[in-house]
mmCIF file of the N, C-alpha and C atoms, coordinates in Angstrom:
data_MODEL
# 
_entry.id   MODEL 
# 
loop_
_atom_site.group_PDB 
_atom_site.id 
_atom_site.type_symbol 
_atom_site.label_atom_id 
_atom_site.label_alt_id 
_atom_site.label_comp_id 
_atom_site.label_asym_id 
_atom_site.label_entity_id 
_atom_site.label_seq_id 
_atom_site.pdbx_PDB_ins_code 
_atom_site.Cartn_x 
_atom_site.Cartn_y 
_atom_site.Cartn_z 
_atom_site.occupancy 
_atom_site.B_iso_or_equiv 
_atom_site.pdbx_formal_charge 
_atom_site.auth_seq_id 
_atom_site.auth_comp_id 
_atom_site.auth_asym_id 
_atom_site.auth_atom_id 
_atom_site.pdbx_PDB_model_num 
ATOM 1   N N  . MET A 1 1  ? 23.136  8.348   -36.832 1.00 0.00 ? 1  MET A N  1 
ATOM 2   C CA . MET A 1 1  ? 22.937  8.472   -35.415 1.00 0.00 ? 1  MET A CA 1 
ATOM 3   C C  . MET A 1 1  ? 22.341  7.158   -34.910 1.00 0.00 ? 1  MET A C  1 
ATOM 4   N N  . SER A 1 2  ? 22.909  6.623   -33.860 1.00 0.00 ? 2  SER A N  1 
ATOM 5   C CA . SER A 1 2  ? 22.376  5.386   -33.293 1.00 0.00 ? 2  SER A CA 1 
ATOM 6   C C  . SER A 1 2  ? 21.851  5.661   -31.891 1.00 0.00 ? 2  SER A C  1 
ATOM 7   N N  . ILE A 1 3  ? 20.878  4.876   -31.513 1.00 0.00 ? 3  ILE A N  1 
ATOM 8   C CA . ILE A 1 3  ? 20.298  5.015   -30.180 1.00 0.00 ? 3  ILE A CA 1 
ATOM 9   C C  . ILE A 1 3  ? 20.995  4.036   -29.256 1.00 0.00 ? 3  ILE A C  1 
ATOM 10  N N  . LYS A 1 4  ? 21.509  4.559   -28.152 1.00 0.00 ? 4  LYS A N  1 
ATOM 11  C CA . LYS A 1 4  ? 22.210  3.715   -27.205 1.00 0.00 ? 4  LYS A CA 1 
ATOM 12  C C  . LYS A 1 4  ? 21.200  3.043   -26.280 1.00 0.00 ? 4  LYS A C  1 
ATOM 13  N N  . LYS A 1 5  ? 21.433  1.765   -26.013 1.00 0.00 ? 5  LYS A N  1 
ATOM 14  C CA . LYS A 1 5  ? 20.607  1.040   -25.056 1.00 0.00 ? 5  LYS A CA 1 
ATOM 15  C C  . LYS A 1 5  ? 21.049  1.426   -23.650 1.00 0.00 ? 5  LYS A C  1 
ATOM 16  N N  . PRO A 1 6  ? 20.100  1.578   -22.735 1.00 0.00 ? 6  PRO A N  1 
ATOM 17  C CA . PRO A 1 6  ? 20.488  1.943   -21.371 1.00 0.00 ? 6  PRO A CA 1 
ATOM 18  C C  . PRO A 1 6  ? 21.240  0.806   -20.695 1.00 0.00 ? 6  PRO A C  1 
ATOM 19  N N  . ASN A 1 7  ? 22.133  1.171   -19.809 1.00 0.00 ? 7  ASN A N  1 
ATOM 20  C CA . ASN A 1 7  ? 22.872  0.181   -19.032 1.00 0.00 ? 7  ASN A CA 1 
ATOM 21  C C  . ASN A 1 7  ? 21.991  -0.250  -17.865 1.00 0.00 ? 7  ASN A C  1 
ATOM 22  N N  . VAL A 1 8  ? 21.515  -1.482  -17.912 1.00 0.00 ? 8  VAL A N  1 
ATOM 23  C CA . VAL A 1 8  ? 20.619  -1.961  -16.863 1.00 0.00 ? 8  VAL A CA 1 
ATOM 24  C C  . VAL A 1 8  ? 21.322  -2.878  -15.876 1.00 0.00 ? 8  VAL A C  1 
ATOM 25  N N  . SER A 1 9  ? 22.600  -2.958  -15.940 1.00 0.00 ? 9  SER A N  1 
ATOM 26  C CA . SER A 1 9  ? 23.334  -3.867  -15.062 1.00 0.00 ? 9  SER A CA 1 
ATOM 27  C C  . SER A 1 9  ? 23.220  -3.483  -13.595 1.00 0.00 ? 9  SER A C  1 
ATOM 28  N N  . ASN A 1 10 ? 22.923  -2.231  -13.298 1.00 0.00 ? 10 ASN A N  1 
ATOM 29  C CA . ASN A 1 10 ? 22.822  -1.794  -11.909 1.00 0.00 ? 10 ASN A CA 1 
ATOM 30  C C  . ASN A 1 10 ? 21.429  -2.018  -11.309 1.00 0.00 ? 10 ASN A C  1 
ATOM 31  N N  . LEU A 1 11 ? 20.551  -2.677  -12.048 1.00 0.00 ? 11 LEU A N  1 
ATOM 32  C CA . LEU A 1 11 ? 19.201  -2.913  -11.543 1.00 0.00 ? 11 LEU A CA 1 
ATOM 33  C C  . LEU A 1 11 ? 19.098  -4.190  -10.725 1.00 0.00 ? 11 LEU A C  1 
ATOM 34  N N  . GLY A 1 12 ? 20.111  -5.004  -10.687 1.00 0.00 ? 12 GLY A N  1 
ATOM 35  C CA . GLY A 1 12 ? 20.080  -6.241  -9.926  1.00 0.00 ? 12 GLY A CA 1 
ATOM 36  C C  . GLY A 1 12 ? 19.650  -7.411  -10.790 1.00 0.00 ? 12 GLY A C  1 
ATOM 37  N N  . SER A 1 13 ? 19.715  -8.570  -10.201 1.00 0.00 ? 13 SER A N  1 
ATOM 38  C CA . SER A 1 13 ? 19.386  -9.780  -10.948 1.00 0.00 ? 13 SER A CA 1 
ATOM 39  C C  . SER A 1 13 ? 17.879  -9.988  -11.011 1.00 0.00 ? 13 SER A C  1 
ATOM 40  N N  . ARG A 1 14 ? 17.479  -10.872 -11.893 1.00 0.00 ? 14 ARG A N  1 
ATOM 41  C CA . ARG A 1 14 ? 16.052  -11.216 -11.998 1.00 0.00 ? 14 ARG A CA 1 
ATOM 42  C C  . ARG A 1 14 ? 15.572  -11.898 -10.720 1.00 0.00 ? 14 ARG A C  1 
ATOM 43  N N  . LYS A 1 15 ? 16.438  -12.681 -10.089 1.00 0.00 ? 15 LYS A N  1 
ATOM 44  C CA . LYS A 1 15 ? 16.065  -13.344 -8.838  1.00 0.00 ? 15 LYS A CA 1 
ATOM 45  C C  . LYS A 1 15 ? 15.756  -12.310 -7.759  1.00 0.00 ? 15 LYS A C  1 
ATOM 46  N N  . GLU A 1 16 ? 16.581  -11.271 -7.660  1.00 0.00 ? 16 GLU A N  1 
ATOM 47  C CA . GLU A 1 16 ? 16.351  -10.220 -6.675  1.00 0.00 ? 16 GLU A CA 1 
ATOM 48  C C  . GLU A 1 16 ? 15.031  -9.515  -6.941  1.00 0.00 ? 16 GLU A C  1 
ATOM 49  N N  . ALA A 1 17 ? 14.756  -9.235  -8.203  1.00 0.00 ? 17 ALA A N  1 
ATOM 50  C CA . ALA A 1 17 ? 13.507  -8.578  -8.571  1.00 0.00 ? 17 ALA A CA 1 
ATOM 51  C C  . ALA A 1 17 ? 12.319  -9.467  -8.237  1.00 0.00 ? 17 ALA A C  1 
ATOM 52  N N  . ALA A 1 18 ? 12.438  -10.757 -8.451  1.00 0.00 ? 18 ALA A N  1 
ATOM 53  C CA . ALA A 1 18 ? 11.347  -11.689 -8.143  1.00 0.00 ? 18 ALA A CA 1 
ATOM 54  C C  . ALA A 1 18 ? 11.090  -11.724 -6.640  1.00 0.00 ? 18 ALA A C  1 
ATOM 55  N N  . ARG A 1 19 ? 12.152  -11.684 -5.835  1.00 0.00 ? 19 ARG A N  1 
ATOM 56  C CA . ARG A 1 19 ? 11.971  -11.682 -4.377  1.00 0.00 ? 19 ARG A CA 1 
ATOM 57  C C  . ARG A 1 19 ? 11.246  -10.430 -3.926  1.00 0.00 ? 19 ARG A C  1 
ATOM 58  N N  . VAL A 1 20 ? 11.580  -9.300  -4.485  1.00 0.00 ? 20 VAL A N  1 
ATOM 59  C CA . VAL A 1 20 ? 10.911  -8.048  -4.144  1.00 0.00 ? 20 VAL A CA 1 
ATOM 60  C C  . VAL A 1 20 ? 9.444   -8.119  -4.552  1.00 0.00 ? 20 VAL A C  1 
ATOM 61  N N  . ALA A 1 21 ? 9.182   -8.620  -5.749  1.00 0.00 ? 21 ALA A N  1 
ATOM 62  C CA . ALA A 1 21 ? 7.803   -8.724  -6.234  1.00 0.00 ? 21 ALA A CA 1 
ATOM 63  C C  . ALA A 1 21 ? 6.958   -9.612  -5.332  1.00 0.00 ? 21 ALA A C  1 
ATOM 64  N N  . ASP A 1 22 ? 7.552   -10.628 -4.729  1.00 0.00 ? 22 ASP A N  1 
ATOM 65  C CA . ASP A 1 22 ? 6.813   -11.527 -3.847  1.00 0.00 ? 22 ASP A CA 1 
ATOM 66  C C  . ASP A 1 22 ? 6.352   -10.849 -2.565  1.00 0.00 ? 22 ASP A C  1 
ATOM 67  N N  . THR A 1 23 ? 6.931   -9.702  -2.221  1.00 0.00 ? 23 THR A N  1 
ATOM 68  C CA . THR A 1 23 ? 6.530   -9.016  -0.987  1.00 0.00 ? 23 THR A CA 1 
ATOM 69  C C  . THR A 1 23 ? 5.298   -8.148  -1.178  1.00 0.00 ? 23 THR A C  1 
ATOM 70  N N  . PHE A 1 24 ? 4.883   -7.898  -2.423  1.00 0.00 ? 24 PHE A N  1 
ATOM 71  C CA . PHE A 1 24 ? 3.702   -7.079  -2.668  1.00 0.00 ? 24 PHE A CA 1 
ATOM 72  C C  . PHE A 1 24 ? 2.448   -7.847  -2.314  1.00 0.00 ? 24 PHE A C  1 
ATOM 73  N N  . GLN A 1 25 ? 1.467   -7.145  -1.740  1.00 0.00 ? 25 GLN A N  1 
ATOM 74  C CA . GLN A 1 25 ? 0.191   -7.774  -1.443  1.00 0.00 ? 25 GLN A CA 1 
ATOM 75  C C  . GLN A 1 25 ? -0.610  -7.887  -2.717  1.00 0.00 ? 25 GLN A C  1 
ATOM 76  N N  . ARG A 1 26 ? -1.215  -9.021  -2.909  1.00 0.00 ? 26 ARG A N  1 
ATOM 77  C CA . ARG A 1 26 ? -2.087  -9.231  -4.052  1.00 0.00 ? 26 ARG A CA 1 
ATOM 78  C C  . ARG A 1 26 ? -3.525  -9.221  -3.563  1.00 0.00 ? 26 ARG A C  1 
ATOM 79  N N  . PRO A 1 27 ? -4.341  -8.297  -4.073  1.00 0.00 ? 27 PRO A N  1 
ATOM 80  C CA . PRO A 1 27 ? -5.726  -8.233  -3.607  1.00 0.00 ? 27 PRO A CA 1 
ATOM 81  C C  . PRO A 1 27 ? -6.517  -9.446  -4.069  1.00 0.00 ? 27 PRO A C  1 
ATOM 82  N N  . SER A 1 28 ? -7.514  -9.806  -3.267  1.00 0.00 ? 28 SER A N  1 
ATOM 83  C CA . SER A 1 28 ? -8.392  -10.888 -3.688  1.00 0.00 ? 28 SER A CA 1 
ATOM 84  C C  . SER A 1 28 ? -9.363  -10.336 -4.731  1.00 0.00 ? 28 SER A C  1 
ATOM 85  N N  . ASP A 1 29 ? -10.164 -11.215 -5.288  1.00 0.00 ? 29 ASP A N  1 
ATOM 86  C CA . ASP A 1 29 ? -11.099 -10.802 -6.345  1.00 0.00 ? 29 ASP A CA 1 
ATOM 87  C C  . ASP A 1 29 ? -12.153 -9.820  -5.847  1.00 0.00 ? 29 ASP A C  1 
ATOM 88  N N  . ASP A 1 30 ? -12.420 -9.805  -4.545  1.00 0.00 ? 30 ASP A N  1 
ATOM 89  C CA . ASP A 1 30 ? -13.462 -8.923  -4.032  1.00 0.00 ? 30 ASP A CA 1 
ATOM 90  C C  . ASP A 1 30 ? -12.894 -7.665  -3.373  1.00 0.00 ? 30 ASP A C  1 
ATOM 91  N N  . GLN A 1 31 ? -11.679 -7.280  -3.737  1.00 0.00 ? 31 GLN A N  1 
ATOM 92  C CA . GLN A 1 31 ? -11.055 -6.088  -3.175  1.00 0.00 ? 31 GLN A CA 1 
ATOM 93  C C  . GLN A 1 31 ? -10.694 -5.102  -4.276  1.00 0.00 ? 31 GLN A C  1 
ATOM 94  N N  . THR A 1 32 ? -10.708 -3.815  -3.896  1.00 0.00 ? 32 THR A N  1 
ATOM 95  C CA . THR A 1 32 ? -10.294 -2.738  -4.773  1.00 0.00 ? 32 THR A CA 1 
ATOM 96  C C  . THR A 1 32 ? -9.295  -1.878  -4.017  1.00 0.00 ? 32 THR A C  1 
ATOM 97  N N  . LYS A 1 33 ? -8.297  -1.391  -4.702  1.00 0.00 ? 33 LYS A N  1 
ATOM 98  C CA . LYS A 1 33 ? -7.294  -0.543  -4.071  1.00 0.00 ? 33 LYS A CA 1 
ATOM 99  C C  . LYS A 1 33 ? -7.837  0.871   -3.922  1.00 0.00 ? 33 LYS A C  1 
ATOM 100 N N  . LEU A 1 34 ? -7.609  1.468   -2.764  1.00 0.00 ? 34 LEU A N  1 
ATOM 101 C CA . LEU A 1 34 ? -8.026  2.838   -2.477  1.00 0.00 ? 34 LEU A CA 1 
ATOM 102 C C  . LEU A 1 34 ? -6.771  3.638   -2.130  1.00 0.00 ? 34 LEU A C  1 
ATOM 103 N N  . THR A 1 35 ? -6.546  4.721   -2.842  1.00 0.00 ? 35 THR A N  1 
ATOM 104 C CA . THR A 1 35 ? -5.379  5.563   -2.593  1.00 0.00 ? 35 THR A CA 1 
ATOM 105 C C  . THR A 1 35 ? -5.852  6.972   -2.278  1.00 0.00 ? 35 THR A C  1 
ATOM 106 N N  . HIS A 1 36 ? -5.302  7.540   -1.205  1.00 0.00 ? 36 HIS A N  1 
ATOM 107 C CA . HIS A 1 36 ? -5.657  8.902   -0.830  1.00 0.00 ? 36 HIS A CA 1 
ATOM 108 C C  . HIS A 1 36 ? -4.459  9.547   -0.148  1.00 0.00 ? 36 HIS A C  1 
ATOM 109 N N  . ARG A 1 37 ? -4.228  10.794  -0.424  1.00 0.00 ? 37 ARG A N  1 
ATOM 110 C CA . ARG A 1 37 ? -3.115  11.511  0.204   1.00 0.00 ? 37 ARG A CA 1 
ATOM 111 C C  . ARG A 1 37 ? -3.606  12.222  1.468   1.00 0.00 ? 37 ARG A C  1 
ATOM 112 N N  . ILE A 1 38 ? -2.824  12.065  2.551   1.00 0.00 ? 38 ILE A N  1 
ATOM 113 C CA . ILE A 1 38 ? -3.114  12.762  3.801   1.00 0.00 ? 38 ILE A CA 1 
ATOM 114 C C  . ILE A 1 38 ? -1.827  13.436  4.271   1.00 0.00 ? 38 ILE A C  1 
ATOM 115 N N  . SER A 1 39 ? -1.954  14.330  5.221   1.00 0.00 ? 39 SER A N  1 
ATOM 116 C CA . SER A 1 39 ? -0.767  15.037  5.709   1.00 0.00 ? 39 SER A CA 1 
ATOM 117 C C  . SER A 1 39 ? 0.179   14.063  6.400   1.00 0.00 ? 39 SER A C  1 
ATOM 118 N N  . THR A 1 40 ? 1.449   14.365  6.337   1.00 0.00 ? 40 THR A N  1 
ATOM 119 C CA . THR A 1 40 ? 2.454   13.511  6.968   1.00 0.00 ? 40 THR A CA 1 
ATOM 120 C C  . THR A 1 40 ? 2.243   13.398  8.475   1.00 0.00 ? 40 THR A C  1 
ATOM 121 N N  . PRO A 1 41 ? 1.961   14.499  9.188   1.00 0.00 ? 41 PRO A N  1 
ATOM 122 C CA . PRO A 1 41 ? 1.733   14.354  10.630  1.00 0.00 ? 41 PRO A CA 1 
ATOM 123 C C  . PRO A 1 41 ? 0.532   13.454  10.959  1.00 0.00 ? 41 PRO A C  1 
ATOM 124 N N  . LEU A 1 42 ? -0.548  13.566  10.189  1.00 0.00 ? 42 LEU A N  1 
ATOM 125 C CA . LEU A 1 42 ? -1.717  12.713  10.421  1.00 0.00 ? 42 LEU A CA 1 
ATOM 126 C C  . LEU A 1 42 ? -1.365  11.250  10.141  1.00 0.00 ? 42 LEU A C  1 
ATOM 127 N N  . HIS A 1 43 ? -0.634  11.006  9.074   1.00 0.00 ? 43 HIS A N  1 
ATOM 128 C CA . HIS A 1 43 ? -0.220  9.645   8.751   1.00 0.00 ? 43 HIS A CA 1 
ATOM 129 C C  . HIS A 1 43 ? 0.616   9.047   9.887   1.00 0.00 ? 43 HIS A C  1 
ATOM 130 N N  . ARG A 1 44 ? 1.542   9.818   10.406  1.00 0.00 ? 44 ARG A N  1 
ATOM 131 C CA . ARG A 1 44 ? 2.395   9.330   11.509  1.00 0.00 ? 44 ARG A CA 1 
ATOM 132 C C  . ARG A 1 44 ? 1.570   9.020   12.748  1.00 0.00 ? 44 ARG A C  1 
ATOM 133 N N  . ARG A 1 45 ? 0.642   9.922   13.099  1.00 0.00 ? 45 ARG A N  1 
ATOM 134 C CA . ARG A 1 45 ? -0.215  9.684   14.276  1.00 0.00 ? 45 ARG A CA 1 
ATOM 135 C C  . ARG A 1 45 ? -1.066  8.441   14.084  1.00 0.00 ? 45 ARG A C  1 
ATOM 136 N N  . PHE A 1 46 ? -1.621  8.286   12.887  1.00 0.00 ? 46 PHE A N  1 
ATOM 137 C CA . PHE A 1 46 ? -2.449  7.124   12.580  1.00 0.00 ? 46 PHE A CA 1 
ATOM 138 C C  . PHE A 1 46 ? -1.622  5.848   12.671  1.00 0.00 ? 46 PHE A C  1 
ATOM 139 N N  . LYS A 1 47 ? -0.453  5.846   12.064  1.00 0.00 ? 47 LYS A N  1 
ATOM 140 C CA . LYS A 1 47 ? 0.419   4.669   12.072  1.00 0.00 ? 47 LYS A CA 1 
ATOM 141 C C  . LYS A 1 47 ? 0.794   4.285   13.504  1.00 0.00 ? 47 LYS A C  1 
ATOM 142 N N  . LEU A 1 48 ? 1.181   5.264   14.308  1.00 0.00 ? 48 LEU A N  1 
ATOM 143 C CA . LEU A 1 48 ? 1.541   4.985   15.699  1.00 0.00 ? 48 LEU A CA 1 
ATOM 144 C C  . LEU A 1 48 ? 0.365   4.403   16.474  1.00 0.00 ? 48 LEU A C  1 
ATOM 145 N N  . ALA A 1 49 ? -0.816  4.943   16.248  1.00 0.00 ? 49 ALA A N  1 
ATOM 146 C CA . ALA A 1 49 ? -2.004  4.477   16.960  1.00 0.00 ? 49 ALA A CA 1 
ATOM 147 C C  . ALA A 1 49 ? -2.376  3.049   16.581  1.00 0.00 ? 49 ALA A C  1 
ATOM 148 N N  . VAL A 1 50 ? -2.335  2.729   15.288  1.00 0.00 ? 50 VAL A N  1 
ATOM 149 C CA . VAL A 1 50 ? -2.718  1.371   14.888  1.00 0.00 ? 50 VAL A CA 1 
ATOM 150 C C  . VAL A 1 50 ? -1.669  0.350   15.314  1.00 0.00 ? 50 VAL A C  1 
ATOM 151 N N  . VAL A 1 51 ? -0.391  0.714   15.273  1.00 0.00 ? 51 VAL A N  1 
ATOM 152 C CA . VAL A 1 51 ? 0.657   -0.199  15.728  1.00 0.00 ? 51 VAL A CA 1 
ATOM 153 C C  . VAL A 1 51 ? 0.505   -0.458  17.223  1.00 0.00 ? 51 VAL A C  1 
ATOM 154 N N  . ALA A 1 52 ? 0.183   0.581   17.983  1.00 0.00 ? 52 ALA A N  1 
ATOM 155 C CA . ALA A 1 52 ? -0.017  0.428   19.430  1.00 0.00 ? 52 ALA A CA 1 
ATOM 156 C C  . ALA A 1 52 ? -1.164  -0.529  19.734  1.00 0.00 ? 52 ALA A C  1 
ATOM 157 N N  . GLU A 1 53 ? -2.138  -0.595  18.834  1.00 0.00 ? 53 GLU A N  1 
ATOM 158 C CA . GLU A 1 53 ? -3.279  -1.491  18.991  1.00 0.00 ? 53 GLU A CA 1 
ATOM 159 C C  . GLU A 1 53 ? -2.994  -2.882  18.421  1.00 0.00 ? 53 GLU A C  1 
ATOM 160 N N  . GLY A 1 54 ? -1.844  -3.040  17.755  1.00 0.00 ? 54 GLY A N  1 
ATOM 161 C CA . GLY A 1 54 ? -1.506  -4.320  17.145  1.00 0.00 ? 54 GLY A CA 1 
ATOM 162 C C  . GLY A 1 54 ? -2.313  -4.606  15.893  1.00 0.00 ? 54 GLY A C  1 
ATOM 163 N N  . ARG A 1 55 ? -2.705  -3.557  15.196  1.00 0.00 ? 55 ARG A N  1 
ATOM 164 C CA . ARG A 1 55 ? -3.529  -3.695  13.997  1.00 0.00 ? 55 ARG A CA 1 
ATOM 165 C C  . ARG A 1 55 ? -2.795  -3.131  12.792  1.00 0.00 ? 55 ARG A C  1 
ATOM 166 N N  . THR A 1 56 ? -3.442  -3.202  11.634  1.00 0.00 ? 56 THR A N  1 
ATOM 167 C CA . THR A 1 56 ? -2.865  -2.602  10.435  1.00 0.00 ? 56 THR A CA 1 
ATOM 168 C C  . THR A 1 56 ? -3.694  -1.383  10.057  1.00 0.00 ? 56 THR A C  1 
ATOM 169 N N  . MET A 1 57 ? -3.063  -0.484  9.317   1.00 0.00 ? 57 MET A N  1 
ATOM 170 C CA . MET A 1 57 ? -3.776  0.703   8.853   1.00 0.00 ? 57 MET A CA 1 
ATOM 171 C C  . MET A 1 57 ? -4.942  0.308   7.955   1.00 0.00 ? 57 MET A C  1 
ATOM 172 N N  . GLY A 1 58 ? -4.735  -0.691  7.123   1.00 0.00 ? 58 GLY A N  1 
ATOM 173 C CA . GLY A 1 58 ? -5.789  -1.149  6.220   1.00 0.00 ? 58 GLY A CA 1 
ATOM 174 C C  . GLY A 1 58 ? -7.002  -1.671  6.962   1.00 0.00 ? 58 GLY A C  1 
ATOM 175 N N  . ASP A 1 59 ? -6.755  -2.458  8.013   1.00 0.00 ? 59 ASP A N  1 
ATOM 176 C CA . ASP A 1 59 ? -7.867  -2.988  8.802   1.00 0.00 ? 59 ASP A CA 1 
ATOM 177 C C  . ASP A 1 59 ? -8.676  -1.870  9.449   1.00 0.00 ? 59 ASP A C  1 
ATOM 178 N N  . VAL A 1 60 ? -7.985  -0.889  10.010  1.00 0.00 ? 60 VAL A N  1 
ATOM 179 C CA . VAL A 1 60 ? -8.676  0.225   10.663  1.00 0.00 ? 60 VAL A CA 1 
ATOM 180 C C  . VAL A 1 60 ? -9.424  1.069   9.633   1.00 0.00 ? 60 VAL A C  1 
ATOM 181 N N  . MET A 1 61 ? -8.801  1.308   8.471   1.00 0.00 ? 61 MET A N  1 
ATOM 182 C CA . MET A 1 61 ? -9.483  2.077   7.425   1.00 0.00 ? 61 MET A CA 1 
ATOM 183 C C  . MET A 1 61 ? -10.768 1.381   6.989   1.00 0.00 ? 61 MET A C  1 
ATOM 184 N N  . GLU A 1 62 ? -10.705 0.064   6.810   1.00 0.00 ? 62 GLU A N  1 
ATOM 185 C CA . GLU A 1 62 ? -11.896 -0.671  6.400   1.00 0.00 ? 62 GLU A CA 1 
ATOM 186 C C  . GLU A 1 62 ? -12.987 -0.578  7.470   1.00 0.00 ? 62 GLU A C  1 
ATOM 187 N N  . GLU A 1 63 ? -12.594 -0.686  8.729   1.00 0.00 ? 63 GLU A N  1 
ATOM 188 C CA . GLU A 1 63 ? -13.552 -0.556  9.831   1.00 0.00 ? 63 GLU A CA 1 
ATOM 189 C C  . GLU A 1 63 ? -14.198 0.830   9.835   1.00 0.00 ? 63 GLU A C  1 
ATOM 190 N N  . LEU A 1 64 ? -13.388 1.866   9.673   1.00 0.00 ? 64 LEU A N  1 
ATOM 191 C CA . LEU A 1 64 ? -13.915 3.230   9.669   1.00 0.00 ? 64 LEU A CA 1 
ATOM 192 C C  . LEU A 1 64 ? -14.860 3.477   8.497   1.00 0.00 ? 64 LEU A C  1 
ATOM 193 N N  . ILE A 1 65 ? -14.523 2.962   7.335   1.00 0.00 ? 65 ILE A N  1 
ATOM 194 C CA . ILE A 1 65 ? -15.382 3.133   6.154   1.00 0.00 ? 65 ILE A CA 1 
ATOM 195 C C  . ILE A 1 65 ? -16.693 2.377   6.351   1.00 0.00 ? 65 ILE A C  1 
ATOM 196 N N  . GLU A 1 66 ? -16.621 1.171   6.922   1.00 0.00 ? 66 GLU A N  1 
ATOM 197 C CA . GLU A 1 66 ? -17.842 0.408   7.219   1.00 0.00 ? 66 GLU A CA 1 
ATOM 198 C C  . GLU A 1 66 ? -18.757 1.195   8.156   1.00 0.00 ? 66 GLU A C  1 
ATOM 199 N N  . GLU A 1 67 ? -18.203 1.728   9.236   1.00 0.00 ? 67 GLU A N  1 
ATOM 200 C CA . GLU A 1 67 ? -18.979 2.494   10.200  1.00 0.00 ? 67 GLU A CA 1 
ATOM 201 C C  . GLU A 1 67 ? -19.593 3.737   9.544   1.00 0.00 ? 67 GLU A C  1 
ATOM 202 N N  . TRP A 1 68 ? -18.809 4.454   8.755   1.00 0.00 ? 68 TRP A N  1 
ATOM 203 C CA . TRP A 1 68 ? -19.282 5.682   8.131   1.00 0.00 ? 68 TRP A CA 1 
ATOM 204 C C  . TRP A 1 68 ? -20.404 5.398   7.133   1.00 0.00 ? 68 TRP A C  1 
ATOM 205 N N  . THR A 1 69 ? -20.207 4.376   6.302   1.00 0.00 ? 69 THR A N  1 
ATOM 206 C CA . THR A 1 69 ? -21.237 4.079   5.297   1.00 0.00 ? 69 THR A CA 1 
ATOM 207 C C  . THR A 1 69 ? -22.507 3.554   5.933   1.00 0.00 ? 69 THR A C  1 
ATOM 208 N N  . THR A 1 70 ? -22.393 2.817   7.037   1.00 0.00 ? 70 THR A N  1 
ATOM 209 C CA . THR A 1 70 ? -23.582 2.354   7.752   1.00 0.00 ? 70 THR A CA 1 
ATOM 210 C C  . THR A 1 70 ? -24.355 3.555   8.316   1.00 0.00 ? 70 THR A C  1 
ATOM 211 N N  . LYS A 1 71 ? -23.629 4.466   8.916   1.00 0.00 ? 71 LYS A N  1 
ATOM 212 C CA . LYS A 1 71 ? -24.249 5.646   9.536   1.00 0.00 ? 71 LYS A CA 1 
ATOM 213 C C  . LYS A 1 71 ? -24.910 6.553   8.478   1.00 0.00 ? 71 LYS A C  1 
ATOM 214 N N  . HIS A 1 72 ? -24.329 6.604   7.276   1.00 0.00 ? 72 HIS A N  1 
ATOM 215 C CA . HIS A 1 72 ? -24.802 7.520   6.247   1.00 0.00 ? 72 HIS A CA 1 
ATOM 216 C C  . HIS A 1 72 ? -25.578 6.818   5.129   1.00 0.00 ? 72 HIS A C  1 
ATOM 217 N N  . GLY A 1 73 ? -26.113 5.650   5.432   1.00 0.00 ? 73 GLY A N  1 
ATOM 218 C CA . GLY A 1 73 ? -27.006 4.971   4.493   1.00 0.00 ? 73 GLY A CA 1 
ATOM 219 C C  . GLY A 1 73 ? -26.350 4.331   3.305   1.00 0.00 ? 73 GLY A C  1 
ATOM 220 N N  . GLY A 1 74 ? -25.081 3.992   3.411   1.00 0.00 ? 74 GLY A N  1 
ATOM 221 C CA . GLY A 1 74 ? -24.375 3.388   2.285   1.00 0.00 ? 74 GLY A CA 1 
ATOM 222 C C  . GLY A 1 74 ? -24.485 1.894   2.233   1.00 0.00 ? 74 GLY A C  1 
# 
């Protein structure tokens, strides 16, 4: 019995993969990634609100966390 190698030809070229990889944000040394699941309707409302303000979701989240931790002694 032999093990067949998967056909990877449909994954695209290495150049294409490198271009996609370049679009990912790279955190600086003083940043940590925070992941949390929220409801889809809340996410949509939040996204619409921050776009209307010309901001990013990340910027607003950081502002909200700063305010909350200041208020609660963090």
